N, C-alpha and C positions, 0 to 999 in steps of 0.2 A: 493495380497491376501486380502479377505475381511473377516475382524475378526468380528465374530457373538456374541462374549461373550459379556453379559451385567453386568453391576456391579450393585447391589443394592443400593438402596438410602442410606442405612446405611453406605454401604463401601464409597460411595461418600464423607458424611459427613465425615467419620473418616479421610479420606485422606486430607480433607480440614483443618481438626483439626491439623493432624500432621504437616502439612506445615505452620501452624499458619497464614492462609490466608484468613480466614472466616471474612466477613464484616457484622457487626450485624445492626439492625434497618433500613434496606433499606425501602424507601420508594417507593411505586408505581409510576413509572415515568410517567403514564398515568393519574395520580390523580394530577389535578392542583391545587386542594386544598392543597397539600402537599408542592408544591414549595416554600412557603414562610418559611417553617419551616426547610428546608433542612439544612440551615447553622448553627441553633442552635443545632440541632439533631445529628449533624455528629461529630465524636470525632477527636482531632487533632493530629498531630504525636506526641507521649509521648516519653520522654527520660526514660532509664531505668539506675538506680544506679548499677554499678557492683560493688562486694565486691571481693577483692582480694583472699580472703580464701576460697570464695564459688565456690571451682572448680568441684564439683559434679554437680551442679544445672545447667540447661541451661537458659541462660538470654535470652530475646527475647523482640521485640517491642510489643506494644499493638496494637489491632486490629484498623485499620485506614478506614475511609471512606471519600471517596471524598466529598467535602463540597458544591459543584457547583459553585465555584469562580474560575476565572481564573486570572492571574496576574495583567492584564491590558486589557483596552479598545480594541476590536479586530482591530481597525485601526492602532491603535498605538503599538499593541503587537509583539515583536520579534518573529520571527518563531521558533526560538528555545524555546520557552515556550508552545508551542503546541504539542498535541498530536492528530495525523492523523488518519482518519478512511476512508479506500478505499472501496468504495462500487460500485457495479454494480447494478443502479437502477432498471432494468428489473427484478432481481432476489431477490430483498429485500422485497417490499410490494406493494399491490395493492390498491392504492386509489381512483381509479376510473375505473371501468370496462368497461365504455362505450369507451375508447380509446383502447383496447386491441388488435384490428385488424387494428391500425394505421390509415392512413388518409382515409377520406370517398370520398375525390376529386381527389387525386395524386395517380394512380395506382402504380407507382414506389415506393412509401412508404406505400403500403397497404400490409396487409396479413403477413404471415411468422408467425402467431401465433400458437402454439401446445405445451401445457404444458406437454405434455408425452415424448418430445424430447428434448436432452440436447443441441440440435443446433438451437433452435427457441425460439421466444418471449414466455414469460412466464406471462407477464400483469402487471410486477411492474412498478411503475411510480414516478413521483416526488411529488405527492400528498401523496403517500405512504411513501416516504422520510420524508414529511413534518410533519405526524402524529407521526413519530417515534423520532422526535428531543430529546425529553426528555429520552428516553431510551439511547441514545447516549450520551445525557450530564451526566447521572447517570453513564456511563461508563468511565467518565472524558475526553470526546472527546471535543477538542477545534476546530478542523479543518476537514472538510468533502471533501474528494478529489472523484469525480464522474468519472466513465468511460464516455468517449464522449457522449454527448446529442444532437449534432446537427442531422438534418434531414437525414437519411441513406437511401441508396437502400435497401428496406427491405428483398429482397431475390436474393440470387446470387448461383448458383449451388444448393447443396442440403441442404443449411443452411441459416439463416436468420442475419440480422444486429442488433441482441438484444444487442450486446457487443458495438455498437457505432462505430466501426472502417471502416465502408464503408461510408462515407459522401458524400452527393449529395449538400445538401443546407447548407452553413456556415452562414445564417442569422436566423434561426428558429430552434426551438426544434423539436426532432423526435415526430411526432404524437402519437407514441406509448406511449410516456413518458408524455405527456400533451402539454401544450402550452407555449409560450413566457410568459404569464401572470401567469402561474403555477409556471414557474422558478423563476421569479420575487418574487412572494410571499413566495417561499421557502427561497429564499435568505434573503430576509427581516426578516422572521420568525427566521432563523439562526442567523442573526446578533442582534435581539432583545434579543437572548439567549447568545449575547458575543461569537458567534462561527462563524468561517470563512468557505467560501465556495470556493473549487479550481476546475476548469474545467480541464478535460483532452483534449488537443488539438492536431490536425494533421495537419502539413505542408507537409509531405512527399508524400502523395497520396491522391486520391479521390477514390470513387465507380469505379466500373471496367464498363466503357462505351465505351471508345475507343476500336475499334478492329483493325488487320492488315490483309490485303488482302492476304499476302502471308502464313497467319497462320490459321486465322479464316474463316470459310465459312459454307455452308450447310453441315449437318451431322458430324459437327466437335464440338468438346467440346468449350463452350464459356467460361468458367471459372472453375477453381478447387483450391480449399483449399489445395491439398496434393500431386500435381505433376506439373513439369513444361510442360506447353502446347506450349509456344513459346520459342524456344532457343535463349539465349542471344546473340545480336551482339555487338561487342565491339566498343569502341571509334575510335578505328584505323580503323577498318572495315567500320565504319559508315562515317569515314572522306573519305575513299577512293572509297565512292559511295555505297556500300553495305548497306542494312537494310531493314526496313519494310516499308510499305506504309500505314500509319493510316487512317481509316476511322471510322464515327460514322454511327451506322444502322440508317435506315430511321426512323423518328418520335421521334427519341431520341436526336436530334441536339441541344436542349434546356433543357436539364434535371437539369443541374447544376447551382447555383448561388452563387457569383455573374456571369454574363454572361460570362466574359472573360475565366472563367475556362472551357467552351465549346468548345474553339479553340484548336485543337492539336498540334498547334506548341508551346503550353506552357507545353509540356510532352516530356519526353527522347523518347519513343517510340521504346525502345532497346530491347523488350522481357521480359523474366521472369528471375529475380534474382535468383541465387543460393547462396546467401549470402557470396560469396568468391569475395576476390579481388576488382576491380572497379564496378563489377556488384551488390555489395553490397548498392553502392550508386546510380547507373544508372538503374538498372533493377526494373522491376514490382513485387511487391509481389504477386506472383500468380495472376497476371492479374490485379490487383489493379493499377490504371493510376498514373505512377510515374511523379510528378510534377518536371518541370526543374527549379530547386531553383538556378542554376547559373544564369539565366536570371533576368537582373537588373528589367524588368516589373514584374516578378513574385515575387520577394522580396518585391517590393513596394505594390503589390496587396494582397501578405499575410500578410504585417504590416498592410494593412488598415481593411483587414478583421477582424483581432484579435483586434485591437483598436477600432474598432466598437463595438465588443462584449463586451469590458470592458466599453465602454460608455453607451451602453444599460443596461446592467446587473449588473455592478459594483461587480463582483468576487474579491476575495482576492489574487488571483495567478493563475498560470497555471502549470500544469504537461504536458510536451511534449511529444509526442510519437515517436517513432523510430528514435530517434536524431542522432544515428552514420550511419543513412542510407542517411543523408543528406550533401552536402558539408560544410565544416567549416566556409566558408567565408558568407555563409547565417546566421548561427547563430551570427557572429560578428557583424552583421547589425540588423538583426531581434530583438533579446532579448533586447539589450539596449534601442531600439526604443519603444518597448511596455511597458516596465518597467517605460521609461520617461514619456509615454503617461498617465499610470495610476497614476503617482505622481501628474500630470498637472490636473487630476479630483479629488484629494484629498484622494488617496490611497496611503500613504507614504511608506507601508510596503509590496507592491505588490511584490510577491515573485515567482518565477520561477525555477523549477526544470525540469530536462530531463530523459527518459528513454534511457540509454545506456547499451545494453543487453550484458554485459562482467563482468567477475569475475576479471579482471586485473586492479588493482587500475592505472597502468600506462596509459591505455587506458580510464578508466573512467575519470582521472583527466584532461586529453586532453581537455574535453569540458567543465570544469570549469574554465580552465586558458586560454589556446589558443582559445577556443570557447565562452568564456565571459557569459557562463550561471552559474549563482551562485551555483546550487546545482544538483546533479544527484541522483537517487535511487542507493543505496550502493549494487549492485549485489555481490560484494565481501563479505561484511558481511553477507549477506544471505549464501552464500556458505561456509564460515569459520565457522559460528555458525552451520550450519548441521554437518560439519566435527567434530566438538568437543563435541556437545550434542546428535547427533543422531548416528554418526558412531563411537564414541569413540576414535578419535584421540586425541592426546596431546593437552594441551591448549597454547603450542607454536605456534599453527596456529593461534590464535587469536592474539599473539604477532606479529608474521609475519604480519599480516594484518595492524594492526595499527602502525607498523615500517614505513608504506608507508604512514601516514597521512600528511606528509609535503608535498607531491606532490601536494596538493589541495590548498596551500596557494597562494593567490593573493590578488588583491584590493578589490575584493568582495566576496570571496570564502574561505571557509576552511574546516576541515573535522568536524568540529562542526555543519556544514549545511547540513551534508550528511543525506540522507533519510534512516534511518534504517529498514530494514524490514526482515521476515522470512517466509512468504507466499505471494502469489500473484496469479492474474488470468492465468498468463502463466506457472510459474515454478511449481504451485501447493501448496498445504497446507504441513505445517511442519508435521502434525500430518499423512498424509500420507506417508511422508519420514520416520517417525518412525515405522509406521505399516509395511514399507519394510525393514527396516534396523533391527528391532529387533522383528521378529515375534514371538519369544517365551517369550517375555517380558510381564509381566502384564500391565493391563491398568492403574495401580497405577503408576508403574515406568514410564510409557509412559507421563502420565500427568506431571509428575516431571520433566522430561526433557523438555516437551513442556513449561513448566512455567519458567525453568530456560533460555530457548532459549529467550523468551519474555522479562524476567527480563533484559537480556544484551541489547535487543533492546531499552529498557526504559532508562537504567542507565549507559550504554557506551557513548562515545562521538557521536552525531549526535541526529537525531529528530525521536521519535518512529511513524512506520506506521502500523496500525494495520489492517489486512485484514478481511473484514466483514465475520461472521459466525464463525471465530477462536474462539470468546468470548463464541460460544455455544458448542464448542468441535466437528466443522465439520473435517472431515477427507477427503473426497473427492476420485476421483479415478485416481488421478495424474495430469498433466498439463491440460492448455486450459479448453476445456469443462468440463473435469471432476472435475476441482476446482470451478465450477460456479453455486453452488447448490442455492436453494431458500431458504431464510428464512421464508418466508410465506409457508402455508402447500403446499408441492409439489406433483405433479402426475407424476412425472419423475421416473421411475424403476431405472434407474441407478444410481440415488441418493437415493432412499428410502431405497435400501438393505444395506448401509453403517451404520457401527457401530459408533456412536458419543461417542466422550469422556465425562465421567463425568455425565452422563444423561441414563435414560431409552427411552428417545424419538429417532424418527427417523425424517428426514426431510420431512416425510410425516405431521409431526406435526407443529403447530405453534412454533417457536423458536425465542422468544423475551423474554426469561426468565431471568430475573434480580436476581434470586436466585440461578442461576447455579454457580456451585463453580469457574469455569474459569472465568466467567465474574465478579465476586465478586473479584477474585485475581488480575486481570487485572484493575480493578476499584480501588484497592488498590495500584498498582504500579502507576497509574496514579496520585493518592491522595499525594503519596510521591514525584512524579515528579513535581507535580504543586507547592507543597510547600517548595521546597529546591532548591534554585537557583544555588548551586554549582553543583548540579546533573544535570542541564540543560546546564550550560555553563562554569563550571569549567575545567580548563587545566586538560588533563588527562595523566597519566603515568601508564604504566604497570610496578608494582614491583614485582609480581612473577608469573612465568609460569613453565611447566614442558613439558617434550617430551612425558608424557604419560597422560592419564586420572588423573584429581587432581586438584589442586589448580590454579586458575587465580586469581590475585588480581590487582584491578586498584585503584587507587588513583584521586580524583577530587578536584581541588584547586582554589580558587579565593582569591587573595590577600586581607588580612584584614579580612578574614571569617574563620571558623573552617575547617580543613581539611577532606574530607570524604575519606573512603575508601570501595570499594565494594569487596568483597571476594566470589567466586564461588568454589564449590566442583564438579566436573563433574564426580567423582568416584562413584562407587557402594559400595564403603567401606568408612568410616570416614577418614578424613584428617585434618592436623594440619597446621594451618597458625600462626607463630611466628610473635609477635609485642611487642616491648619492653615497652608498655605501654597499654596493653591490659586491665588492670585494672583500667584504668583513661579515659575510652571514654563512649560514649552515643549512645544506639542503636537506629537506625533509621527505620529499617527494616528486620525481619528474626530472627533467632536464632542461639546460639552457646554456647557450654560449654567454661567457661572462666577460666584461671589461670592468674596469674600476667604478665605473657609473652607470652600467646599464647590462640588462639581460636580453639577450636575442632569443625569442621563442620560434621554433619551428612551426610550420603551418598545423594548425588544429591539436594544439597542445597545451599543456599547462604544467605549472610547476609550484611548489609550496617551499618556502624558505623561512628561517627564522633568524633574528639578530643574536649574536654571539652573548 
């Protein structure tokens, strides 16, 4: 259900004040003259003295603003010191309209541009990202993760490769997004601001080029994003001589780069996956050509491809797509090889994390331990956070999640390195979930729940990953295409009729508003995150949880430093957290009523304090 109610500006400001999350004195991020004054204008985190007898007054942190400084130089900075921003360049900002239709010389990478369709290119590009770096840095972002940017097959079936997951050429950027030179300029500009850049890479498949004689032919569909066209042939049947006869349509024999990718022998050719059992690894993703990653030649070829990208562009790491759909042995060889190659080029902290689309920590952790990938996106965190803050389940759901953190421990991974998120391009936006789960709730309540969820993403163990547009109150229409709105003014009706949180704007407007209350709140979380090492790296312990909505309390601790406690109230009524030294702490963020031995938290609120 789409909610059309709009809050007045005064209501939005009131909400922000109630939450004590307004950031004052914001500079215009597009005003370069302000850059040199940011560090002096910003407020530092302020301690608040708690008086034991002052039980009637709420104690709170002062307003906090990100000062533009990150803990270390990007090359040597621990990834646990980073705040990530996950962005789809095509839907962000258009810096060069001349490339909107893609290639002028390669037909397969041309066209697919339609700003009114949620399944086609909209014109955003790398130059658009480059001009918005100050907007991102003002949000406290220190690492930018781009959806895949390599040259795609522009059109397949009834949609286009705006998302980047249909690669043809693994050596150059998609012409809809710009040129290799544009990408290098973007990376150089980000690095100059001490920000990292991460590429989204694909080893599981390429664009759909290979066809099967027994399945494809005249008057038959060639590609589908929604239905199985070619029934899967099992390994056993293939070994018994059954299977498909692959062929490449005339004129398409040399579409892929490097050239070895054009040979059908380097693909499984077993038909479409249903994502069940063995076909989850060996089947095509609705026609996308599934690479035979069991083949040693393919392992070497893929390793060379991505080593060459590291050599040319010097990114700071990779997010790897569709990890669980590739055999484990591939990861055991591929990931250490590319990390070692990056180190040999002077990138000592090159970081790799994978997409394992599962909410089960046992399955997720297999790929960080057995698979030797340093980290994965924490889908389990995303599911459990929604359970607690959107579906009103007990906070013990988060205790259950964190009780599995030991599963990730090995020589190069731990739960500290998991990538926390609450929204993304596949599962959809948290705000959409809130609209569905709480249709009668006020927008004010939904924003409070939204901010609670995001604050857990920042202050629980793991690394925060903010999905583009969430900071502007985007709500979306569900997963996949429904969650891929434009930040630049949109012409897509499916997006423009959505209600956005905390603003009177729609996606038809420009949505780079640094005064938006959610932007400011998230910038404040980032400021606290960057200024307090214990909240980034401290050992976490769950010290209180409940079977009903209410208190969740986490402690974070590094030996020799003050102990921090983060307390959440997921209930719509006030709750008490007992602490035998409540009167002898310093507030870091949030507010609560304090007596000598307890904190009283308002409904849907949180507080962070540390021992003196």
